[in-house]
N, C-alpha and C positions, 0 to 999 in steps of 0.2 A: 590568703594574709600577707603583707610584705614581711620580709624579715625585718627584724627590729634592729636599730643601729645601736652602738655602743652608748650613743647620746641619750637614745630612749630608754635604756636599761640603767644608766648611772645618773642621768640627769645633768643638767649645768651647772657652770660655775656659778655660784650665786651667795648672796645672804640668805640662811634661812628664815623659818624652819621648813617651808616647803615649796617644791618646785612649781605647783598648780596654782598656789595661794600666793607666793612671794614673787618668785621669778616670772611666771606668766603673768601676774598681775602688773609688775614692772615694766614687761615686754608691752604690754598693752597701753600703757600709760606714756610709754617712748613711741609707740605708733600714733597714738591721739596727738601728740605734742608735735610730730612729723606733720602730720594731716592739717593742724590748725596754724602750722607755719611757724610756730615757736612763740608766739608772741599770746601768752595767756594769761589772763588778767583775774578770770575766776573759772571754777570748774566744779560742778555738781556732778557727782559719781552714784550713781542708781545702782546697787548691788542686789543680785538675784541668787536665789537658790543658797547654795553652799558659802559662797563669797559674803550673803547678808547675815547668816548665821553665823560665820567664824571669822569675820572679818578683822577683828580687834585680837583676837588671840594669835591668829596665824601671821599680822603685820599685813594683811591685804591692802588697808589703808594705806599704811606708810610706803608699801611698794608701787601703788597706783599713784600717788603722789610723786614719788620718785621718778617715775618715768615721765610724768610730765614736765617734771625739772630737766630732763634729757638725762637722766643718770641709768647705768646700766645696772642689772641684777647682781652683780657681783660687787656693785661700788660699797665700800662701807660707809659712806654718807646716805643710805638708804634709810638707815636707823634714826637719823636727823632730818627726813625728809619735812616734818611738819615746821621745824625752826628755820629750815631752808625758804620754806614755801612763804614764810612770815617775813623772812628778812626781803624777799623779793616783792613783798606786797601784792601776794596772789591768794585769791578769797578761796576757799575749799571747803565742800561739805559731802558726809557721805548719808546715803538715803536706803534703808533697806527696804526692797518693794518686789511686786509679783510681775517679771517679763513676759509669762506666757507659759504653758504647757512645752511649749517646742525648742523652747531655748535651753540651751547647756547649761547645767548647774552653776558652773563657774563663769558668769556673766555680768559685764560691767557696762551701763549706758552713760557714756559722758557727755555732760551738756557745756562746753567752753564758750565762753567770752572772751573776745580779743582786745587787745587796747584799743582798736577803732570801734569797737562795739558789735563786731560780726560774730555771729552764734554758729558754733558746729555742733552736730549732734553724730556720737561714733559709737556704736555698738560692738563689742567684741568678747570673745570667750577664750579662757585659759583651758587647754585642751588634754594638758599633762605633760609632763616632762619639761615643762618651760616652754613648751609651743603654744602657740596663739592662731586665732583666725578671728578678722575683722569682717563681721556679716551685715553692718548697715551704716550706712553714712549718710546723713542728712535724709534719711526716710527711704533711700534707695538701696536694694538689697546688692551686694557685694559678696567676694569672697577672696579677702586678700591675707595673706600669713607673714606678711614683711620678710619673707626670704628672697622676694624678685624685686626688680625696680618696677616703681608706679609711676606712671606717666598720668597727672590730671590738668586737663584744660577747661576754662572758660570760653566758648565762643558764642557767636551771634548764629542763630537758628536758621542758615541758609544752606541752599544745597550748594556741595564741592567741599565745605571745610574738613569734614572728616575725611572724605576722599583724599584730601590733601597730605593730612597728618599719617593716614596709613600708607600713602606711597613714599612719604620721605622714610617710613620705617622700613618700606620693602625695599628700596635702594640703599639702605644701610645694613640689610640682610638680618634685620631685628624681628623677631616673631612676637606675636601676641598671643598670651596664655590665656587672658581673660579679660573681657571689655564690656563696660555697662554705659549707658547712655542715658541722661535724663533730661528733659525739655520742659520748660515754661513757656506757656501761651500767651501771659500776661506781656513778658517783655520780649517775646521772642529770643530767648538766651538758651544755652544748653551747658550741659556740664557732662564731661567725658571721663571715667576713668579705665586706664589701659595697665595689666600685669604684664610685664615684658618676661621673655625668656632668659635675655641676657643683659649685661651690664652695657649701659651707652655712653658714648661720649660726651664730653661737658659741654660741647656746643649745640647738642642736640635741641637742649630747649630753646637756644637763641634761634635757632633755623624753625622750628615750630613756632615762635614767637613772631616771625615775619610773614606767616602765612595770613593772608585777608580774611578778617574775621574773627580771629582768634584775640580773645582780651586778656586772659591769664593762662599762665602755664607754671607746673610745679613739678618737679621732680623729686620722687622720694627713693633714696637709694636703702637697699636693703639694710637691716639691723644686724651692727656689727659688734657682738658683744665684748671684742677687745679693743674699741674704739676709744674707751673713755668718755663717750658723749661727744667726739669731735668730728668723726666721719657719718655718713649718713644723714647730715643734716637738709633741712627742707632749703630747697632753691628758689 
């Protein structure tokens, strides 16, 4: 077993009462905000296990919504997230549900609708001490913690596109820690999620965008609890 850090023992700086049910929930919401590109018009949150049983008492609902507003767990405005969402015209709902026996007790599935009408589905768990894991994005199994940069691309499903992207990372000495690719036979497109071991220069997304066949590129920087909701924005 790894030696626990001081963060694991004392927990994060946060608005209480629970690191798992509030701090972790806010981090999950913030990751969903980033993955959806920040343009959220509606969010339905399906709560599983302990989240479903205690979300009102532990403020999990307020924390999830605060994250979707790009607030940090330590932000005092977390308590007012319902009012803030109403002011922004964001519709939201919380639905207790059962996501299966193999799912962590503190799990939420976000179904998010953007201003353009695009829908995103993101499932993640709060695993203790404010730490989180995103396990599914739009039906594809992943494992992202929000502690490393994530490069997301949408591209034509043709030979050479992924190779050119990985070559670009190799030339910059950026290691790939985790990678998932999903393909659509209907329109011959693909999406790729890459968790990187190191921070990337701001021009990386521009270089990836130049690769023939790449349609969209998004870089999600690590969640920084001290950023006040300014750093780590979706690009």
